[in-house]
N, C-alpha and C positions, 0 to 999 in steps of 0.2 A: 151593430149598426153599420149601415152601408152608406158611403158618401160617393156620389157620382160627380166626376169632374169632366165638364164639357167645354172644349175650346171652340169659341165662335169666331168666324171671320166672314163677314158679308152675307152669307147665305142664310137668312133668317128663317125661311120656310123649312129648311132641313133641320135647323136647331129646334124649332117648335115641334116638329114631328118627332124628333129624338126625345125631347122632354115629355111629350104626351105618352110615348111608349113606356117610359120609365114610371110615370104616374099610374099606369095601369097594372104594374106588377103587384103581386099579392101582398108582400110585406109592407107594413106601415113605417117601420123604423129605418127610413132612408132619407137622405138629404141630397139636394141638387145644387151644385155650384157651377155657374157659367162664367167663363172668362172671355170678355170681348177684347179682341186685339185692335181696339181703336176704330171700330166701324159703325157702331149703332148710333142712330139718331135719338134725341131725347125722348120722343114719344115711344120709340121702340123699346128703350130701356125701361120706361115705366110699365109698359104692357108685359114685358118679360119678367120683371121683378114680382109681379102678382102670382106667377106660376112656379117660382123657384125659391130656394132658401137664401141664396146669395148671388148677386151679380157683381163681379169684379171688373171694374171699368178701367182698362188700361188705356192710356192716352196715346200710345203708339204700338205698332205691331212688333211684338217681341218674338214672333215665331212660335214653334211648337214647344220646345223644351222649357224655356224660361217662363212662358205663359202658363203651361201646365204645372210647373213647379210652384208658381204663385198660388194657383188654385189648391194644389195639394197642401201647401203650407197653411193656408187658411183652414182647411178641413181638419188637419192634424191638430192645430192649436184650439179650434173651436169645439170639436166633438170627439177627438181621439177615436175615430171609427175602427171597427174590426177590419174593414176592407175599404181601400181606395179603388174605385172603378173608373179608370181614365178611358174615355171613349171619344172618338171623333164625332163632330156634330152631324156628319152625314151617315150616321148609323141608326138602326132601329132594332129594338129588342121585342120579339114577339112571344118568347117563352114566358108565360105567367109565373112559373116557378124558378125563374132564372136565379134569383138570389138564394133561394133554398138550396139549389144545386151547388152554388158556390160554397156555402157553408158545409155541405156534405163532403164535397171534394177536399176542403181544408181539413176536416176531421180525418179523412183517409190518408192524406198526403203531407200535411203540415207545410204546404207550399209557401214560398216567398212571392213568386209571381205566377199567375195563371192566365192562360190564353184560351179563348173559345174557338169553336168552329166558325168560320167566316163564310157567310153566304153572299155571293155577288150576283147582281141581277142578270148578268150575261153568262154566268157559270164559269168565269175565269177571273184571274187577277189576284187580289190579295187573299192568300190562303195561309193556313197554319199547319205545321210549324213553318216559321220563316227561315230562309237560308241566309245566314249572316256571312260577312267577310271575316275569316278566322285568322288569317296570317298577314304580315306586312306585305308579302309578295302579292297576295290577292288584292290588297288595297292599292298597291302601286299599279297593278295591271288595270284595275277599274279607273284609277285616276287618269291614266294615259288614254283610255277609251273615252272618258268624259271630255277630256281636253280636245280630242279629235272632233267629237261631236260639236263642241262649242265653236270651233273654227269653221265647221260646215254651216252651222246656223247663223253665223255672223254674215255670211255671203248669201244674198237672196237667191242667186241663180243656183248655187250648190244645194241650198235648202230645198228648192223646188225639184231639182233632180233627185234628191234623196227621197222626197215624198212620192214622186212618181215610181221610183224603184220599190218602195215599200208597198204601194198599191198593187203593183204587178205581182209581187211576191204573195200578197194576200189572195189574189185571184187564183194563182196556180198552186198554192200550197195550203193545205188544210191547217188551220190554226191549232196549236196545242192547247188542250183544255187542262188547266191545272186543277188539282183536287186536294181537298183537305185530307189529312190522315184519318183513318176510321177508328183508330184505337188510341187510348191514352198514351202519351209519350212524356218522358222525363228528361231533364237536363237539355232542353231544347231552346232555341231562339224563338221569340214570339212576335207576331206582327203588331205594329204600333197603333193600329186603328182601334184596338180594344185590349186593354191590359188591366188585370186585377191584382193589386198589391195588398198583401196581408199586413197587419200591424207589425208582425215579426220582421217584415222587410223594412218598412219605412222608419222604424225606430233605430235601425242600424246606420242610416246614412243622412247626411246633411240635406241632400237633394234627392228626390225620387228619380229624376232624369239627369243625365249629363247636361250641364247648364250652358255650355258655350256654343252649341250649334244653333242655327236658325231653323233649318228644315233638312230632313233626310238623314237616313242611317242612324236614327235614334235606337233602332233595334240592335244594331251591331254594338253600340256603346253599352246597352243594357246586357247583352250577351257576354261582353267582355267582363263586366262586373260579376255576372252569374258564374262565369268560369273561374275567375280569379279568387272569388270569395266563397266558392263551393256552395252556392245557393241552390235552392230547389225551385226549378222552373217546370211547370206542368202545362202540357196541352191536353185538353179534354174535350172531345166532340159532343159530350153530353150537354154542354151549354153552347148556345148559338147566338150569333148576332148578324144582322144584315148590313152590308157595307156598300154604299152607292158609288164610292170612289171618285176622288178628284173634283167634286163639285165646287168647293171653295176656291181652288186654284183656277178653275175654268172661269169662274165669276170675276176673279181678280184681273184677268187680262182681256175681258170682254170679247172672248172668242179669237184673240190674236194668237194663233198657235206658235208662231215663230218666237214672239216675245216670251211666251210661257216656257218654251223649251230652252231659250237662252238663260232665263232665270233659273230653271231647274238644273241645268248642267253646271252653272256657276255655283249654286248652293250645294249641290252634291260634291263637287270638287272641294269646296271649303270644309265640308263635314269630313271628307276622306282625309284631308290634310291633318285635321285634329285627331282623327281616329288613329292614323299612323303614329302620331306623336304619343298618344296614350298607350298604344301597343308596345312602344319602345321604352316606356317609363316603368317605374317601380309600382308594385301592387298597392302599396300604401297610398300612392297618389290617386289611384283609381277609386279607392274606397271613399275618398272625401269629395268627389265631384258633385 
């Protein structure tokens, strides 16, 4: 049995499109859990509940990890599914045999965590495998970079100058197109917009995700667990998912780019601080997060 965990935040149109794509999949033995981070109106809740198996109504925004853990906990206790499929609400599954392929890959690899090929509308952005921060030195370097960005975003004039510089660079420099790997890869980090966890994985740990971040770098925490616990992570391009990217965050700030970037850099820095602490800790602490 397959349990889909979808985190909703404000963008109801995307969530409905995501749900509809799941309902079109061939297999009947699937369940859909939606976690709302405190944004749905009462009439929206009632309409959504008619099309899914469970709506978890959180009264406040818990962010990515805590909210998804809540949905995963419900599915584990209620159904004990063979697979937990945690996907962003701004994703769509077009492969009708998506679930059949997951089961086949599990038979071949006995994976703990599986990641699909990620198709982005503009041909760039979120791709698999994901490049994680692997050392404390890399984390510290990224923290310094984010702190510099935060100082720039705090000042309106510096922010406008930065935007102008970025626009000029885009005009004169051809953007780099990121690509998914074309063959199956093992022991890799996986992008957080779509993660498939086997029962073998979720029965080992108290939480599916590291529970203390709000947003960002969940992938690096997951990779840390994979590395330290010698888990099997697989990227396989035989399964695909479309990712629209960033729609919920854009909605949250009503198009105010500066506020969005201030929030982003602050939360990234918070996550990096926690990641550095986990990297410096003992393995047994990592296994219990």
